[in-house]
Backbone bond lengths (Angstrom), bond angles and torsions (degrees), N, CA, C in turn:
res aa  C-N    CA-C-N  psi(-1)  N-CA   C-N-CA  omega(-1)  CA-C   N-CA-C  phi
1 M - - - 1.459 - - 1.526 109.50 -
2 A 1.324 116.67 134.73 1.454 121.39 -176.44 1.529 110.92 -66.29
3 N 1.306 114.95 144.38 1.456 121.18 177.93 1.532 108.56 -86.18
4 I 1.312 116.99 111.64 1.461 120.72 -177.14 1.529 111.84 -99.32
5 E 1.321 116.79 5.46 1.472 118.72 -179.62 1.537 112.15 -59.43
6 P 1.358 119.31 -41.96 1.476 118.30 177.74 1.531 112.64 -60.96
7 V 1.331 116.22 -34.96 1.460 120.01 178.27 1.520 110.43 -66.60
8 D 1.336 115.80 -46.07 1.460 119.48 178.41 1.522 111.29 -61.26
9 R 1.309 116.35 -40.09 1.460 120.81 -179.14 1.533 110.33 -65.85
10 F 1.338 116.03 -41.48 1.466 120.73 178.70 1.526 110.84 -62.56
11 L 1.338 116.43 -42.79 1.471 120.17 -179.78 1.522 110.89 -66.56
12 D 1.325 116.87 -39.36 1.460 120.21 178.34 1.523 110.93 -62.34
13 Q 1.325 116.07 -38.21 1.464 120.74 -176.70 1.530 112.56 -77.54
14 N 1.337 116.79 -27.48 1.465 119.96 -172.18 1.526 114.72 -119.47
15 G 1.332 116.91 -1.73 1.460 120.08 -175.25 1.512 114.11 -56.39
16 A 1.333 116.73 -45.21 1.467 120.28 -179.39 1.527 111.22 -62.65
17 R 1.342 116.62 -38.22 1.470 120.48 178.58 1.523 110.40 -65.20
18 F 1.331 116.59 -42.08 1.460 119.88 179.50 1.538 111.09 -61.23
19 V 1.326 116.08 -42.09 1.466 119.91 179.46 1.531 110.48 -63.99
20 D 1.327 117.11 -41.97 1.463 120.92 178.99 1.528 110.97 -63.36
21 E 1.339 116.79 -40.84 1.463 119.94 179.20 1.524 111.23 -66.63
22 L 1.334 116.30 -38.19 1.464 119.57 177.50 1.524 110.53 -64.38
23 K 1.325 117.09 -43.02 1.466 120.42 178.46 1.525 110.65 -62.27
24 E 1.321 116.24 -40.26 1.461 120.14 178.66 1.525 110.87 -60.98
25 F 1.339 116.18 -41.37 1.460 120.66 179.58 1.528 111.04 -67.37
26 L 1.332 116.92 -42.53 1.463 120.69 -176.97 1.524 112.44 -69.54
27 R 1.321 117.28 -20.02 1.469 119.55 177.67 1.529 112.07 -74.13
28 I 1.314 117.72 -14.50 1.464 120.78 178.90 1.528 108.33 -79.71
29 P 1.336 119.97 119.24 1.473 121.80 -177.73 1.524 111.27 -76.40
30 S 1.335 115.87 72.59 1.463 120.70 -170.34 1.521 113.58 -97.84
31 V 1.335 119.06 -13.72 1.462 120.80 179.98 1.515 107.39 -90.48
32 S 1.319 116.00 92.01 1.460 119.34 -171.45 1.519 111.14 -158.42
33 A 1.345 114.48 146.34 1.465 120.76 170.50 1.520 110.52 -106.73
34 N 1.311 116.16 7.63 1.460 121.79 179.30 1.523 109.32 -85.47
35 P 1.334 118.67 120.96 1.466 120.38 -178.32 1.523 113.53 -55.94
36 A 1.328 117.50 -24.32 1.458 120.01 -179.75 1.524 112.18 -64.36
37 H 1.336 116.94 -20.89 1.457 121.22 -178.93 1.532 112.74 -96.62
38 K 1.322 117.45 10.15 1.465 119.46 178.40 1.526 112.40 -56.19
39 P 1.346 120.31 -44.28 1.478 119.66 177.22 1.524 112.77 -60.54
40 D 1.336 116.99 -33.09 1.464 119.92 178.06 1.524 111.12 -68.86
41 M 1.337 116.90 -39.06 1.463 119.84 177.29 1.522 110.83 -64.15
42 E 1.330 116.47 -40.10 1.464 120.38 177.98 1.530 110.42 -66.46
43 R 1.338 116.84 -37.68 1.464 120.91 178.19 1.527 110.35 -65.63
44 A 1.333 116.93 -39.04 1.462 120.30 177.98 1.524 111.26 -65.14
45 A 1.332 116.55 -41.75 1.461 120.38 178.06 1.521 110.96 -62.25
46 E 1.320 116.29 -42.44 1.463 120.20 178.93 1.525 110.99 -65.76
47 F 1.313 117.61 -36.24 1.466 121.57 177.32 1.528 110.18 -60.95
48 V 1.335 116.49 -47.24 1.469 120.70 -179.74 1.525 110.61 -64.43
49 R 1.343 116.64 -43.50 1.466 119.84 178.79 1.527 110.81 -59.04
50 S 1.317 116.75 -45.03 1.459 120.94 -179.43 1.517 111.52 -63.33
51 Q 1.320 116.77 -42.79 1.468 120.07 -179.96 1.529 111.16 -63.63
52 L 1.321 117.09 -40.05 1.464 120.35 179.42 1.525 111.12 -65.23
53 E 1.314 116.39 -41.32 1.462 119.16 -179.83 1.533 111.24 -68.41
54 Q 1.324 116.55 -35.85 1.459 119.17 175.93 1.523 111.68 -64.18
55 A 1.345 115.76 -27.57 1.470 120.53 178.45 1.521 112.13 -85.33
56 G 1.344 117.29 0.55 1.458 120.64 176.49 1.508 115.07 98.94
57 A 1.326 118.27 4.26 1.465 121.21 -179.78 1.529 110.02 -94.41
58 K 1.328 115.75 158.55 1.448 121.16 172.84 1.523 108.33 -93.49
59 A 1.313 117.07 129.43 1.464 120.57 -176.62 1.514 110.15 -138.51
60 Q 1.331 115.63 142.92 1.456 121.63 178.83 1.518 109.37 -142.13
61 I 1.320 118.01 142.33 1.456 123.19 179.52 1.525 109.12 -94.95
62 F 1.330 115.96 126.31 1.464 121.38 177.25 1.523 108.69 -109.91
63 K 1.315 117.39 119.31 1.449 121.28 178.48 1.525 110.59 -83.19
64 T 1.321 116.21 141.15 1.460 122.01 179.25 1.523 109.37 -119.00
65 A 1.305 115.32 175.42 1.467 120.46 179.98 1.523 112.34 -76.48
66 G 1.335 117.66 -8.36 1.460 120.73 -178.94 1.519 111.95 92.29
67 H 1.323 115.78 167.05 1.458 121.03 -178.47 1.525 110.52 -87.44
68 P 1.315 117.67 138.67 1.469 119.82 -178.90 1.528 111.25 -73.02
69 I 1.304 115.16 152.11 1.466 122.22 173.79 1.520 107.24 -107.95
70 V 1.322 116.47 125.80 1.460 121.93 -176.50 1.523 109.49 -111.90
71 Y 1.326 116.29 124.94 1.457 122.61 172.63 1.525 108.31 -104.78
72 T 1.327 116.44 137.47 1.457 119.34 171.44 1.518 108.64 -120.34
73 I 1.314 115.46 147.09 1.461 120.56 -178.18 1.526 109.07 -145.66
74 P 1.339 118.18 144.43 1.461 120.16 -179.59 1.530 111.93 -63.07
75 Q 1.298 114.42 141.93 1.458 120.23 174.98 1.530 109.42 -73.80
76 D 1.306 116.79 141.71 1.461 120.77 175.11 1.539 107.75 -53.60
77 P 1.335 118.30 126.84 1.472 120.23 -176.68 1.518 113.89 -51.86
78 R 1.330 117.57 -32.38 1.461 120.01 -178.04 1.523 112.45 -68.20
79 S 1.348 116.82 -14.98 1.463 120.91 -179.69 1.522 112.28 -105.94
80 R 1.326 117.34 2.91 1.458 120.48 -174.39 1.531 111.96 -81.02
81 P 1.351 115.72 157.35 1.472 118.91 172.59 1.524 110.13 -57.58
82 T 1.316 116.71 149.21 1.462 121.36 -172.85 1.517 112.32 -53.64
83 E 1.355 118.31 -46.12 1.456 119.89 -174.45 1.530 112.15 -66.50
84 T 1.348 117.13 -35.95 1.460 118.56 178.92 1.525 110.96 -75.73
85 L 1.326 117.80 -31.54 1.465 120.96 176.51 1.520 110.14 -65.47
86 Q 1.325 118.13 -40.42 1.461 120.84 179.25 1.521 111.27 -61.69
87 R 1.332 116.61 -43.90 1.473 119.43 178.70 1.527 110.68 -65.35
88 F 1.331 116.79 -37.26 1.455 121.34 179.46 1.525 110.91 -63.36
89 E 1.325 116.40 -44.69 1.458 120.34 -178.82 1.530 111.78 -67.65
90 E 1.349 116.91 -29.50 1.454 119.74 175.61 1.529 111.13 -65.00
91 K 1.334 116.00 -38.75 1.462 120.61 -178.87 1.524 111.88 -80.34
92 M 1.328 117.39 -35.23 1.471 121.97 -176.00 1.526 109.33 -132.03
93 P 1.328 117.51 74.25 1.475 120.21 -173.49 1.519 114.18 -65.90
94 N 1.325 118.30 -19.25 1.461 120.29 -175.98 1.528 112.48 -107.27
95 W 1.338 116.89 21.09 1.457 119.06 -174.33 1.528 112.62 -59.40
96 N 1.327 116.57 -31.95 1.466 119.68 -175.87 1.533 112.23 -76.00
97 D 1.353 116.94 -9.29 1.462 120.93 -179.04 1.524 112.15 -90.78
98 Y 1.353 116.96 -0.66 1.468 119.82 -178.27 1.533 110.52 -62.98
99 R 1.325 116.33 130.59 1.456 121.08 -179.21 1.530 111.53 -129.71
100 G 1.324 117.48 25.90 1.456 121.10 -179.83 1.519 112.51 -71.71
101 E 1.320 115.91 168.60 1.456 120.71 -178.72 1.522 112.44 -76.75
102 R 1.333 117.10 -25.86 1.453 120.07 -174.73 1.518 110.77 -93.44
103 D 1.327 116.36 135.44 1.463 121.57 177.28 1.522 108.21 -75.86
104 G 1.322 116.42 112.81 1.457 119.99 -177.08 1.510 114.82 -68.29
105 Y 1.340 117.43 -10.89 1.456 120.78 -178.98 1.527 111.50 -114.94
106 A 1.316 115.47 29.80 1.470 121.52 174.49 1.518 108.34 -130.59
107 F 1.330 116.76 154.81 1.454 120.49 179.40 1.522 110.70 -70.96
108 A 1.318 115.19 140.32 1.462 119.81 174.27 1.525 108.87 -64.92
109 N 1.313 115.99 143.97 1.465 120.28 -177.87 1.522 112.41 -57.39
110 E 1.336 115.87 -33.31 1.462 119.78 -176.20 1.526 113.23 -64.81
111 I 1.319 117.18 -24.98 1.472 120.53 -177.64 1.524 111.18 -127.87
112 A 1.306 117.09 27.89 1.468 120.61 -176.57 1.521 111.28 -61.74
113 P 1.342 117.99 142.07 1.463 121.53 178.68 1.519 112.17 -63.01
114 Q 1.325 115.67 154.59 1.448 121.99 173.12 1.524 109.23 -96.48
115 A 1.312 116.37 173.72 1.462 121.30 -169.95 1.527 113.30 -58.10
116 D 1.337 117.88 -37.26 1.462 120.75 -174.80 1.527 113.48 -91.99
117 D 1.320 117.99 0.66 1.459 120.47 -178.50 1.523 111.21 -76.38
118 I 1.325 115.95 153.20 1.462 122.63 178.40 1.526 108.62 -92.80
119 I 1.322 116.95 133.79 1.463 121.60 178.86 1.524 108.72 -116.65
120 I 1.331 116.10 124.77 1.454 122.60 178.44 1.524 108.51 -113.81
121 V 1.329 117.07 121.18 1.463 122.21 176.46 1.527 107.25 -96.52
122 K 1.336 116.74 120.72 1.469 120.06 -171.07 1.536 111.59 -121.33
123 P 1.339 117.54 141.59 1.462 120.45 -178.55 1.528 113.85 -85.83
124 T 1.341 117.62 -13.84 1.462 120.53 -178.48 1.529 109.08 -135.49
125 A 1.328 115.75 -172.80 1.465 120.60 -177.22 1.527 112.36 -62.71
126 S 1.323 117.38 -41.22 1.461 120.92 -177.77 1.523 111.62 -72.22
127 S 1.309 116.06 137.36 1.464 120.53 176.68 1.519 112.35 -76.27
128 F 1.339 117.16 -7.72 1.458 121.31 -177.53 1.533 112.93 -100.91
129 Y 1.334 118.50 -26.18 1.459 120.89 -174.22 1.526 110.41 -70.78
130 R 1.327 116.15 121.15 1.465 124.40 179.06 1.536 112.62 56.09
131 T 1.329 116.21 36.93 1.465 121.19 172.77 1.528 107.97 -131.63
132 D 1.323 116.78 172.69 1.463 120.58 178.31 1.527 110.87 -104.23
133 L 1.342 117.23 23.45 1.462 120.26 -178.72 1.525 111.64 -58.28
134 E 1.337 117.04 -46.90 1.464 119.17 -178.86 1.528 110.79 -59.94
135 E 1.322 116.91 -44.03 1.463 120.19 -179.00 1.533 110.80 -61.39
136 Q 1.320 117.08 -41.36 1.460 119.67 179.69 1.524 111.69 -66.40
137 L 1.317 116.86 -40.24 1.466 120.02 179.03 1.524 110.78 -66.56
138 R 1.334 117.48 -41.42 1.474 120.59 178.61 1.524 110.57 -63.92
139 E 1.317 116.35 -40.38 1.455 120.30 -179.42 1.532 111.32 -62.53
140 L 1.326 115.84 -32.60 1.465 121.08 177.98 1.517 112.04 -85.96
141 D 1.345 117.18 0.93 1.468 123.05 178.97 1.522 111.69 61.10
142 L 1.336 115.83 41.87 1.462 121.17 179.60 1.523 110.00 -103.89
143 D 1.332 116.16 139.20 1.460 119.49 178.69 1.522 112.29 -130.84
144 C 1.323 118.00 7.21 1.463 121.63 -177.53 1.527 109.29 -133.87
145 L 1.333 116.51 133.46 1.455 121.69 -178.46 1.528 110.66 -123.64
146 V 1.312 115.98 146.30 1.462 122.59 168.85 1.520 106.31 -117.71
147 V 1.335 116.99 120.11 1.463 121.63 -171.10 1.526 110.19 -108.35
148 T 1.340 116.00 132.85 1.459 122.38 173.50 1.516 108.80 -132.11
149 G 1.326 117.13 170.59 1.462 120.34 174.49 1.516 112.69 120.52
150 G 1.305 115.94 -153.71 1.457 120.38 -177.99 1.528 110.98 -154.56
151 A 1.291 116.68 163.44 1.458 125.23 -4.51 1.527 108.71 -89.99
152 T 1.331 115.36 152.61 1.461 120.69 -177.49 1.523 111.27 -55.37
153 S 1.331 116.75 -41.68 1.464 120.61 -177.05 1.515 112.93 -84.22
154 G 1.333 117.87 -6.63 1.454 120.82 -177.45 1.506 113.09 -114.83
155 C 1.329 116.86 -97.96 1.465 121.34 -174.91 1.521 112.62 -62.26
156 V 1.335 116.75 -39.94 1.464 119.19 -179.53 1.522 110.57 -62.64
157 R 1.324 116.41 -52.69 1.461 119.24 -177.16 1.528 111.78 -64.65
158 A 1.323 118.06 -41.95 1.466 120.16 179.51 1.523 110.63 -60.34
159 T 1.321 116.67 -41.82 1.464 120.73 178.96 1.514 111.32 -66.52
160 V 1.336 116.79 -41.96 1.469 121.32 -179.91 1.527 110.67 -63.30
161 V 1.333 116.95 -45.32 1.468 120.49 -179.60 1.527 110.58 -61.98
162 D 1.332 116.95 -45.55 1.460 119.94 -179.28 1.526 111.81 -67.87
163 A 1.328 117.49 -36.61 1.466 120.48 177.60 1.517 110.56 -64.88
164 H 1.316 116.32 -43.53 1.464 121.11 178.82 1.529 110.66 -62.05
165 A 1.344 117.01 -42.28 1.460 121.18 179.99 1.526 111.82 -63.90
166 R 1.323 117.10 -24.48 1.465 121.73 179.55 1.525 112.88 -93.20
167 G 1.329 116.61 4.82 1.455 120.10 174.11 1.514 115.68 91.76
168 F 1.325 118.28 7.97 1.457 120.23 177.62 1.523 109.99 -81.68
169 K 1.304 115.82 145.15 1.460 120.49 171.10 1.518 106.72 -84.80
170 V 1.336 116.17 127.35 1.456 120.29 -170.92 1.526 110.65 -120.56
171 N 1.317 115.83 135.06 1.462 122.31 170.87 1.516 108.56 -122.81
172 V 1.323 116.47 134.71 1.453 122.26 176.85 1.523 108.20 -104.91
173 A 1.328 115.99 126.12 1.468 120.66 179.03 1.529 108.09 -79.95
174 E 1.319 116.41 103.04 1.468 121.29 -170.84 1.523 112.84 -57.20
175 D 1.328 117.17 -40.29 1.453 119.77 -177.56 1.529 112.30 -91.02
176 A 1.335 116.79 14.48 1.463 120.49 177.01 1.521 111.27 -128.68
177 V 1.339 116.78 18.81 1.466 122.32 172.27 1.531 107.69 -127.01
178 F 1.331 116.12 158.72 1.465 119.33 -175.71 1.523 109.76 -151.45
179 D 1.330 115.20 164.32 1.459 121.12 178.36 1.525 108.90 -144.33
180 R 1.324 115.54 177.29 1.461 119.96 -178.89 1.521 112.45 -73.45
181 G 1.326 117.25 -20.63 1.468 121.57 179.11 1.509 110.70 -146.63
182 Q 1.317 117.12 151.39 1.455 121.37 -177.51 1.526 112.77 -68.12
183 V 1.335 117.55 -30.58 1.468 119.82 -179.25 1.522 110.46 -67.46
184 T 1.350 117.31 -51.44 1.464 119.32 179.38 1.533 110.55 -64.20
185 H 1.314 116.83 -35.61 1.470 121.09 177.12 1.529 110.21 -59.04
186 A 1.330 116.75 -51.62 1.461 121.00 -177.19 1.523 112.11 -66.55
187 M 1.337 116.38 -40.92 1.470 119.77 -179.01 1.519 111.31 -63.48
188 N 1.317 117.57 -41.31 1.460 120.22 -178.20 1.528 111.83 -73.42
189 L 1.331 117.71 -34.86 1.462 119.58 173.08 1.520 110.17 -61.63
190 F 1.336 116.78 -42.05 1.458 121.20 179.18 1.526 111.04 -60.97
191 D 1.334 116.21 -46.94 1.464 119.81 -178.77 1.525 111.61 -65.22
192 M 1.328 117.62 -42.18 1.465 120.00 -179.90 1.520 110.87 -65.07
193 Q 1.330 116.55 -39.38 1.463 119.83 177.53 1.522 110.60 -61.80
194 A 1.319 116.43 -39.87 1.464 120.54 -176.35 1.522 112.97 -76.30
195 L 1.345 117.46 -31.34 1.457 120.11 -169.15 1.521 115.27 -114.67
196 D 1.317 117.85 -40.99 1.460 118.88 -165.27 1.523 115.98 -123.35
197 S 1.320 119.20 -19.38 1.457 118.01 -168.61 1.516 111.26 -157.67
198 G 1.336 114.82 174.87 1.448 121.40 165.28 1.515 108.04 -93.88
199 V 1.321 117.07 146.67 1.460 122.17 176.77 1.518 106.82 -119.78
200 N 1.323 116.49 116.84 1.454 121.00 -172.18 1.517 111.54 -130.58
201 M 1.333 115.37 150.22 1.455 121.16 171.74 1.520 108.03 -81.63
202 V 1.335 116.83 139.00 1.461 120.92 177.07 1.517 109.30 -132.38
203 V 1.319 115.79 168.56 1.453 121.09 -179.99 1.515 111.12 -109.96
204 D 1.336 117.30 -22.51 1.461 119.67 -174.23 1.507 112.88 -98.10
205 E 1.331 114.44 171.98 1.455 120.22 -164.82 1.514 115.78 -117.60
206 R 1.337 121.19 -14.65 1.453 119.87 -173.23 1.513 111.39 -128.37
207 V 1.328 117.42 101.08 1.454 119.90 171.15 1.518 108.03 -131.74
208 I 1.312 117.50 -71.19 1.474 120.63 170.78 1.511 107.60 -132.33
209 K 1.275 117.88 126.42 1.454 121.48 177.73 1.526 107.74 -110.25
210 G 1.316 116.76 123.47 1.456 119.83 -177.69 1.506 112.13 -144.30
C-alpha cells in the first residue's frame, strides 16, 4: 500500500496557500462574453500559465479569433415557404394589419448585431430548419452552443431540440431566456434540462440570441 503521509504533510503545509491562490484566481472576472472583460480573460490565462510553470510544467497561451455570436430573426412571412406561411397565418390571421411604429422583423436597437456577428433568417421557430446555421457552425468547427432569447417554449426550445438532434452540446442560459408566462418558462427549462441540454445561470448578455 502506498505511503500517503508525504502527501498529507504537503497538503497540511500548503493548503492555506492553495486556497488563497484559488480565491485570487476566482476574483478575476474572466467568464464573460462582454468585450470589456477581454483584459480580464487574458489576465486569467496568464495567471494559469504562471501557476503551471511554477509547478514545473511547460505552458503557453494560444490566442484564438474568439467565439462567434449568432443572431436569429424570423423571416418576413411574405418571403416564407408556402407551408410555413400557411401555418403562420393560421396562428396570426391579422399579421398584415399591424400598423405599429416598430418593424417586427428587424432587430431592436438595444441588441442590434455588430459587424462580425452571424445573422440567421429563419422561417420557423427552429434556427436550424431551412437555414444554413448548421453548415456555418460546422465550418467554424464548433460543437457547443449557448442559447438565449425567447420564447423559452417556442424558438428557444425548437432550436435546442434541433441542435441536440444534430449532435451539438447545448447550454441554455436560464436568466437570459424568457416566455409569456412563468409556468411555461419553468416547465420548458425543466424538460430541456432533462432531455436536450444543460440549463445554467449566467451573468453576461451576448452569446447567441435567438
